VOPA-939613 format. One record per residue (C-alpha): residue number from 0; residue in three letters; x, y, z. Coordinates in steps of 0.2 Angstrom, whole numbers, always signed. Example, Ala and Ser with C-alpha at 12.3 -4.5 7.8 and 13.67 -1.06 7.14 Angstrom:
residues 2
i:0&aa:ALA&X:+62&Y:-22&Z:+39 .
i:1&aa:SER&X:+68&Y:-5&Z:+36 .
***
This chain:
residues 167
i:0&aa:UNK&X:+318&Y:+495&Z:+510 .
i:1&aa:UNK&X:+320&Y:+512&Z:+501 .
i:2&aa:UNK&X:+324&Y:+508&Z:+483 .
i:3&aa:UNK&X:+333&Y:+492&Z:+480 .
i:4&aa:UNK&X:+351&Y:+493&Z:+473 .
i:5&aa:UNK&X:+363&Y:+482&Z:+468 .
i:6&aa:UNK&X:+370&Y:+475&Z:+485 .
i:7&aa:UNK&X:+353&Y:+475&Z:+491 .
i:8&aa:UNK&X:+346&Y:+464&Z:+478 .
i:9&aa:UNK&X:+364&Y:+453&Z:+476 .
i:10&aa:UNK&X:+361&Y:+450&Z:+496 .
i:11&aa:UNK&X:+345&Y:+445&Z:+493 .
i:12&aa:UNK&X:+336&Y:+457&Z:+508 .
i:13&aa:UNK&X:+319&Y:+453&Z:+509 .
i:14&aa:UNK&X:+308&Y:+467&Z:+511 .
i:15&aa:UNK&X:+301&Y:+470&Z:+528 .
i:16&aa:UNK&X:+315&Y:+460&Z:+537 .
i:17&aa:UNK&X:+326&Y:+466&Z:+551 .
i:18&aa:UNK&X:+342&Y:+468&Z:+540 .
i:19&aa:UNK&X:+331&Y:+478&Z:+526 .
i:20&aa:UNK&X:+323&Y:+489&Z:+538 .
i:21&aa:UNK&X:+342&Y:+493&Z:+547 .
i:22&aa:UNK&X:+349&Y:+495&Z:+530 .
i:23&aa:UNK&X:+334&Y:+507&Z:+526 .
i:24&aa:UNK&X:+340&Y:+517&Z:+542 .
i:25&aa:UNK&X:+357&Y:+519&Z:+532 .
i:26&aa:UNK&X:+351&Y:+520&Z:+514 .
i:27&aa:UNK&X:+364&Y:+534&Z:+513 .
i:28&aa:UNK&X:+377&Y:+521&Z:+513 .
i:29&aa:UNK&X:+367&Y:+511&Z:+499 .
i:30&aa:UNK&X:+366&Y:+526&Z:+488 .
i:31&aa:UNK&X:+384&Y:+530&Z:+489 .
i:32&aa:UNK&X:+390&Y:+512&Z:+484 .
i:33&aa:UNK&X:+377&Y:+513&Z:+470 .
i:34&aa:UNK&X:+386&Y:+530&Z:+465 .
i:35&aa:UNK&X:+402&Y:+523&Z:+467 .
i:36&aa:UNK&X:+398&Y:+509&Z:+456 .
i:37&aa:UNK&X:+392&Y:+518&Z:+443 .
i:38&aa:UNK&X:+408&Y:+531&Z:+444 .
i:39&aa:UNK&X:+421&Y:+518&Z:+443 .
i:40&aa:UNK&X:+412&Y:+506&Z:+430 .
i:41&aa:UNK&X:+403&Y:+518&Z:+419 .
i:42&aa:UNK&X:+411&Y:+534&Z:+421 .
i:43&aa:UNK&X:+407&Y:+547&Z:+408 .
i:44&aa:UNK&X:+426&Y:+550&Z:+405 .
i:45&aa:UNK&X:+433&Y:+533&Z:+406 .
i:46&aa:UNK&X:+452&Y:+538&Z:+403 .
i:47&aa:UNK&X:+463&Y:+524&Z:+397 .
i:48&aa:UNK&X:+452&Y:+509&Z:+403 .
i:49&aa:UNK&X:+435&Y:+507&Z:+393 .
i:50&aa:UNK&X:+420&Y:+502&Z:+402 .
i:51&aa:UNK&X:+424&Y:+484&Z:+392 .
i:52&aa:UNK&X:+439&Y:+482&Z:+402 .
i:53&aa:UNK&X:+433&Y:+488&Z:+417 .
i:54&aa:UNK&X:+418&Y:+476&Z:+416 .
i:55&aa:UNK&X:+428&Y:+462&Z:+412 .
i:56&aa:UNK&X:+440&Y:+464&Z:+427 .
i:57&aa:UNK&X:+424&Y:+465&Z:+437 .
i:58&aa:UNK&X:+418&Y:+450&Z:+433 .
i:59&aa:UNK&X:+436&Y:+442&Z:+436 .
i:60&aa:UNK&X:+436&Y:+449&Z:+452 .
i:61&aa:UNK&X:+419&Y:+443&Z:+458 .
i:62&aa:UNK&X:+423&Y:+426&Z:+452 .
i:63&aa:UNK&X:+440&Y:+425&Z:+461 .
i:64&aa:UNK&X:+430&Y:+431&Z:+476 .
i:65&aa:UNK&X:+415&Y:+416&Z:+473 .
i:66&aa:UNK&X:+402&Y:+428&Z:+469 .
i:67&aa:UNK&X:+392&Y:+420&Z:+455 .
i:68&aa:UNK&X:+378&Y:+433&Z:+456 .
i:69&aa:UNK&X:+389&Y:+448&Z:+456 .
i:70&aa:UNK&X:+400&Y:+440&Z:+442 .
i:71&aa:UNK&X:+385&Y:+439&Z:+431 .
i:72&aa:UNK&X:+380&Y:+457&Z:+434 .
i:73&aa:UNK&X:+396&Y:+463&Z:+427 .
i:74&aa:UNK&X:+396&Y:+450&Z:+413 .
i:75&aa:UNK&X:+382&Y:+457&Z:+407 .
i:76&aa:UNK&X:+389&Y:+473&Z:+407 .
i:77&aa:UNK&X:+403&Y:+467&Z:+397 .
i:78&aa:UNK&X:+390&Y:+461&Z:+385 .
i:79&aa:UNK&X:+384&Y:+478&Z:+383 .
i:80&aa:UNK&X:+400&Y:+488&Z:+383 .
i:81&aa:UNK&X:+407&Y:+477&Z:+369 .
i:82&aa:UNK&X:+415&Y:+459&Z:+373 .
i:83&aa:UNK&X:+431&Y:+454&Z:+364 .
i:84&aa:UNK&X:+439&Y:+438&Z:+364 .
i:85&aa:UNK&X:+453&Y:+444&Z:+376 .
i:86&aa:UNK&X:+441&Y:+452&Z:+387 .
i:87&aa:UNK&X:+430&Y:+437&Z:+387 .
i:88&aa:UNK&X:+447&Y:+427&Z:+393 .
i:89&aa:UNK&X:+451&Y:+439&Z:+406 .
i:90&aa:UNK&X:+432&Y:+439&Z:+413 .
i:91&aa:UNK&X:+433&Y:+418&Z:+414 .
i:92&aa:UNK&X:+449&Y:+420&Z:+425 .
i:93&aa:UNK&X:+460&Y:+411&Z:+412 .
i:94&aa:UNK&X:+477&Y:+411&Z:+417 .
i:95&aa:UNK&X:+488&Y:+427&Z:+413 .
i:96&aa:UNK&X:+498&Y:+417&Z:+399 .
i:97&aa:UNK&X:+482&Y:+414&Z:+392 .
i:98&aa:UNK&X:+474&Y:+429&Z:+389 .
i:99&aa:UNK&X:+479&Y:+432&Z:+373 .
i:100&aa:UNK&X:+480&Y:+451&Z:+376 .
i:101&aa:UNK&X:+491&Y:+463&Z:+373 .
i:102&aa:UNK&X:+504&Y:+466&Z:+386 .
i:103&aa:UNK&X:+495&Y:+482&Z:+393 .
i:104&aa:UNK&X:+482&Y:+472&Z:+396 .
i:105&aa:UNK&X:+490&Y:+457&Z:+404 .
i:106&aa:UNK&X:+500&Y:+469&Z:+416 .
i:107&aa:UNK&X:+481&Y:+477&Z:+420 .
i:108&aa:UNK&X:+475&Y:+459&Z:+423 .
i:109&aa:UNK&X:+490&Y:+455&Z:+434 .
i:110&aa:UNK&X:+487&Y:+469&Z:+445 .
i:111&aa:UNK&X:+469&Y:+465&Z:+448 .
i:112&aa:UNK&X:+473&Y:+446&Z:+451 .
i:113&aa:UNK&X:+486&Y:+455&Z:+465 .
i:114&aa:UNK&X:+473&Y:+468&Z:+473 .
i:115&aa:UNK&X:+461&Y:+454&Z:+475 .
i:116&aa:UNK&X:+469&Y:+438&Z:+478 .
i:117&aa:UNK&X:+487&Y:+446&Z:+487 .
i:118&aa:UNK&X:+485&Y:+462&Z:+491 .
i:119&aa:UNK&X:+496&Y:+461&Z:+504 .
i:120&aa:UNK&X:+511&Y:+456&Z:+492 .
i:121&aa:UNK&X:+507&Y:+473&Z:+483 .
i:122&aa:UNK&X:+524&Y:+483&Z:+481 .
i:123&aa:UNK&X:+530&Y:+496&Z:+472 .
i:124&aa:UNK&X:+537&Y:+486&Z:+459 .
i:125&aa:UNK&X:+520&Y:+481&Z:+454 .
i:126&aa:UNK&X:+515&Y:+501&Z:+449 .
i:127&aa:UNK&X:+533&Y:+501&Z:+440 .
i:128&aa:UNK&X:+527&Y:+486&Z:+431 .
i:129&aa:UNK&X:+510&Y:+494&Z:+427 .
i:130&aa:UNK&X:+521&Y:+511&Z:+420 .
i:131&aa:UNK&X:+531&Y:+499&Z:+411 .
i:132&aa:UNK&X:+517&Y:+492&Z:+401 .
i:133&aa:UNK&X:+513&Y:+510&Z:+396 .
i:134&aa:UNK&X:+498&Y:+513&Z:+409 .
i:135&aa:UNK&X:+497&Y:+531&Z:+413 .
i:136&aa:UNK&X:+497&Y:+536&Z:+431 .
i:137&aa:UNK&X:+479&Y:+541&Z:+432 .
i:138&aa:UNK&X:+476&Y:+525&Z:+423 .
i:139&aa:UNK&X:+483&Y:+515&Z:+437 .
i:140&aa:UNK&X:+473&Y:+526&Z:+450 .
i:141&aa:UNK&X:+457&Y:+521&Z:+440 .
i:142&aa:UNK&X:+464&Y:+503&Z:+440 .
i:143&aa:UNK&X:+465&Y:+503&Z:+460 .
i:144&aa:UNK&X:+449&Y:+511&Z:+461 .
i:145&aa:UNK&X:+440&Y:+498&Z:+451 .
i:146&aa:UNK&X:+449&Y:+485&Z:+462 .
i:147&aa:UNK&X:+446&Y:+493&Z:+478 .
i:148&aa:UNK&X:+428&Y:+495&Z:+475 .
i:149&aa:UNK&X:+424&Y:+479&Z:+469 .
i:150&aa:UNK&X:+432&Y:+469&Z:+482 .
i:151&aa:UNK&X:+422&Y:+483&Z:+495 .
i:152&aa:UNK&X:+405&Y:+476&Z:+485 .
i:153&aa:UNK&X:+409&Y:+458&Z:+488 .
i:154&aa:UNK&X:+412&Y:+459&Z:+506 .
i:155&aa:UNK&X:+397&Y:+470&Z:+509 .
i:156&aa:UNK&X:+384&Y:+459&Z:+500 .
i:157&aa:UNK&X:+395&Y:+444&Z:+509 .
i:158&aa:UNK&X:+391&Y:+450&Z:+525 .
i:159&aa:UNK&X:+374&Y:+455&Z:+521 .
i:160&aa:UNK&X:+370&Y:+438&Z:+516 .
i:161&aa:UNK&X:+377&Y:+430&Z:+533 .
i:162&aa:UNK&X:+366&Y:+443&Z:+541 .
i:163&aa:UNK&X:+351&Y:+442&Z:+533 .
i:164&aa:UNK&X:+353&Y:+422&Z:+537 .
i:165&aa:UNK&X:+356&Y:+424&Z:+557 .
i:166&aa:UNK&X:+343&Y:+437&Z:+559 .
***
């Protein structure tokens, strides 16, 4: 394994294992995944989604997917970025009506929940709801990138964990 990244670390790849060697041969994918992590969670220009909001939403998505290790990683990022009570509620997986957040943050959280739990049910109306809550189109794209990346990351980690068990 050439340099451990977040996915390899959370998947528990053992140095020198058959899977670690196979992943090492495809190190470009892991490097690009790590670069995507940094670009989506910690962009230099966060636009209308702060680093703390991104981290809180990532914790929520990791929890919905049952990945406590990934949730802990994003929880640490949330702490570093500046946690508020509303963001703590989002990260905890609280119901939308219990978030204690403004309409904008409730709309963003609702959309991430849809993309994580019932993506096949996402419709144009969901995008319109974000716009109605004052979310600018570039931020809707940023939100979709965040949801896509975290859900991708969860699946890759789960797949690698499974492979590590059977190889």
